[in-house]
VMD Tcl script that draws the C-alpha trace (Angstrom):
set ca {
  {-26.50 27.51 29.21}
  {-27.31 24.20 27.51}
  {-26.19 25.68 24.23}
  {-22.88 26.82 25.74}
  {-22.25 23.32 27.13}
  {-23.06 21.76 23.76}
  {-20.70 24.15 21.98}
  {-17.89 23.45 24.43}
  {-18.34 19.68 23.90}
  {-18.12 20.18 20.14}
  {-14.98 22.30 20.59}
  {-13.43 19.52 22.68}
  {-14.25 16.91 20.03}
  {-12.75 18.85 17.09}
  {-9.11 17.88 17.85}
  {-10.17 14.22 18.15}
  {-11.97 14.42 14.82}
  {-8.89 15.99 13.21}
  {-6.73 13.16 14.57}
  {-9.12 10.53 13.20}
  {-9.13 12.18 9.77}
  {-5.32 12.34 9.77}
  {-5.10 8.65 10.65}
  {-7.59 7.75 7.93}
  {-5.51 9.68 5.39}
  {-2.32 7.98 6.58}
  {-3.98 4.59 6.17}
  {-5.25 5.43 2.68}
  {-2.01 4.06 1.16}
  {-2.27 0.28 0.98}
  {0.39 -2.04 2.31}
  {2.82 -3.65 -0.11}
  {1.21 -7.05 0.53}
  {-2.28 -5.81 -0.32}
  {-1.30 -4.27 -3.66}
  {-2.36 -6.69 -6.37}
  {-1.75 -4.84 -9.64}
  {0.55 -2.36 -11.34}
  {-2.32 0.13 -11.37}
  {-2.69 -0.11 -7.58}
  {1.08 0.28 -7.11}
  {1.16 3.30 -9.44}
  {-1.71 4.90 -7.54}
  {-0.10 4.25 -4.13}
  {3.30 5.68 -5.08}
  {1.78 8.63 -6.96}
  {-0.21 9.46 -3.83}
  {2.90 9.22 -1.66}
  {4.80 11.44 -4.11}
  {2.00 14.03 -4.04}
  {1.91 14.02 -0.22}
  {5.71 14.21 0.06}
  {5.99 17.20 -2.23}
  {2.94 18.93 -0.83}
  {4.79 19.00 2.50}
  {7.98 20.10 0.68}
  {6.18 22.94 -1.09}
  {4.43 24.12 2.09}
  {7.61 23.71 4.18}
  {5.86 21.34 6.58}
  {9.17 19.90 7.74}
  {7.69 17.54 10.31}
  {5.52 15.86 7.71}
  {8.28 16.03 5.09}
  {10.76 14.23 7.34}
  {8.21 11.52 8.13}
  {8.56 10.18 4.57}
  {12.20 9.14 5.12}
  {14.02 6.49 7.13}
  {16.47 7.78 9.74}
  {19.49 6.77 7.65}
  {18.23 7.93 4.24}
  {20.86 8.46 1.56}
  {20.26 11.41 -0.77}
  {22.50 11.79 -3.82}
  {22.29 15.05 -5.77}
  {24.31 15.77 -8.91}
  {24.93 19.38 -7.90}
  {24.64 19.29 -4.11}
  {26.52 16.09 -3.36}
  {25.54 13.49 -0.78}
  {23.33 14.10 2.23}
  {23.19 11.29 4.78}
  {20.40 11.05 7.33}
  {16.85 12.33 7.68}
  {17.78 15.17 10.04}
  {20.46 16.54 7.69}
  {18.13 16.23 4.69}
  {15.34 18.04 6.52}
  {17.75 20.76 7.66}
  {18.99 21.16 4.08}
  {15.41 21.61 2.84}
  {14.79 24.15 5.59}
  {17.89 26.18 4.64}
  {17.77 25.89 0.84}
  {14.19 25.20 -0.22}
  {11.63 26.69 2.17}
  {10.20 29.88 0.73}
  {12.52 29.69 -2.29}
  {11.55 26.68 -4.39}
  {8.47 24.63 -5.20}
  {8.38 21.32 -7.03}
  {5.93 19.80 -9.47}
  {5.97 16.40 -11.09}
  {6.12 16.69 -14.88}
  {2.91 15.03 -16.10}
  {3.37 11.71 -17.85}
  {6.90 11.07 -16.52}
  {6.17 8.98 -13.43}
  {7.33 5.37 -13.59}
  {6.85 2.91 -10.74}
  {8.31 -0.59 -10.46}
  {7.65 -3.27 -7.86}
  {10.60 -4.41 -5.74}
  {9.77 -7.87 -4.37}
  {9.79 -8.05 -0.60}
  {10.90 -4.43 -0.30}
  {8.59 -1.88 -1.90}
  {8.94 0.09 -5.10}
  {11.25 2.25 -7.12}
  {9.82 5.53 -8.41}
  {11.36 7.48 -11.28}
  {10.35 10.61 -13.09}
  {11.07 14.19 -14.00}
  {10.30 17.09 -11.74}
  {10.21 20.79 -12.35}
  {11.33 23.42 -9.85}
  {9.88 26.90 -9.65}
  {11.15 29.97 -7.79}
  {7.93 31.74 -6.79}
  {8.22 35.46 -7.31}
  {11.66 35.12 -8.91}
  {11.08 33.07 -12.05}
  {11.99 36.03 -14.25}
  {15.51 36.04 -12.75}
  {15.98 32.43 -11.63}
  {14.04 30.52 -14.27}
  {12.48 27.10 -14.03}
  {14.65 24.04 -13.59}
  {14.10 20.37 -14.28}
  {15.75 17.22 -13.10}
  {15.29 13.49 -12.97}
  {14.79 11.55 -9.78}
  {14.78 8.03 -8.40}
  {13.15 7.27 -5.04}
  {13.49 3.86 -3.44}
  {10.40 3.27 -1.30}
  {10.41 0.59 1.39}
  {7.29 -0.80 3.02}
  {8.21 -1.80 6.56}
  {6.45 -1.86 9.91}
  {3.20 -0.64 8.38}
  {4.63 2.43 6.64}
  {6.06 3.48 3.29}
  {9.37 5.35 3.66}
  {12.08 6.47 1.27}
  {15.47 4.86 1.89}
  {17.45 6.24 -1.09}
  {17.11 9.24 -3.40}
  {19.05 10.02 -6.55}
  {18.35 13.46 -8.00}
  {20.25 14.16 -11.20}
  {20.33 15.74 -14.66}
  {19.36 19.17 -13.33}
  {19.09 21.76 -16.07}
  {17.07 24.77 -17.17}
  {13.60 23.76 -18.33}
  {12.78 24.26 -21.98}
  {10.54 27.27 -22.54}
}
mol new
graphics top color blue
foreach p $ca { graphics top sphere $p radius 0.5 }
foreach p [lrange $ca 0 end-1] q [lrange $ca 1 end] { graphics top cylinder $p $q radius 0.2 }
display resetview
């Protein structure tokens, strides 16, 4: 009986432990004010990029949408303009989930400090079509993300995604 009570207490504590781990991960990205070097800024934005696109690739839309401000502006050379976090998230749900995954092309990430605001991130990303790459091929494009640090959180306010083309083989 004592063992059953102990196991039930552990089971009750697991969700609390998961919440604490999630909060610790969320706080792993330093604030804009605490970043003191280009290396620290690069590391912070690279981590945000990895988390953003992990949620994109896994179709975790709740987490994905949490990276954007409500009134995000997304400019895409082939898809046009998408205004607002809800519309962007819905577009990902309809056009990306289960169809496309993204990877950052190694060595292409550039990050620049934006005084009093946050950072601008630029790079090249590659898009895969799992299970259909023989017919759909791999694509590449360039991107610019404008990250703002406000109210204790890093969020993307503007996206420009352009120069989409077939990746070189």
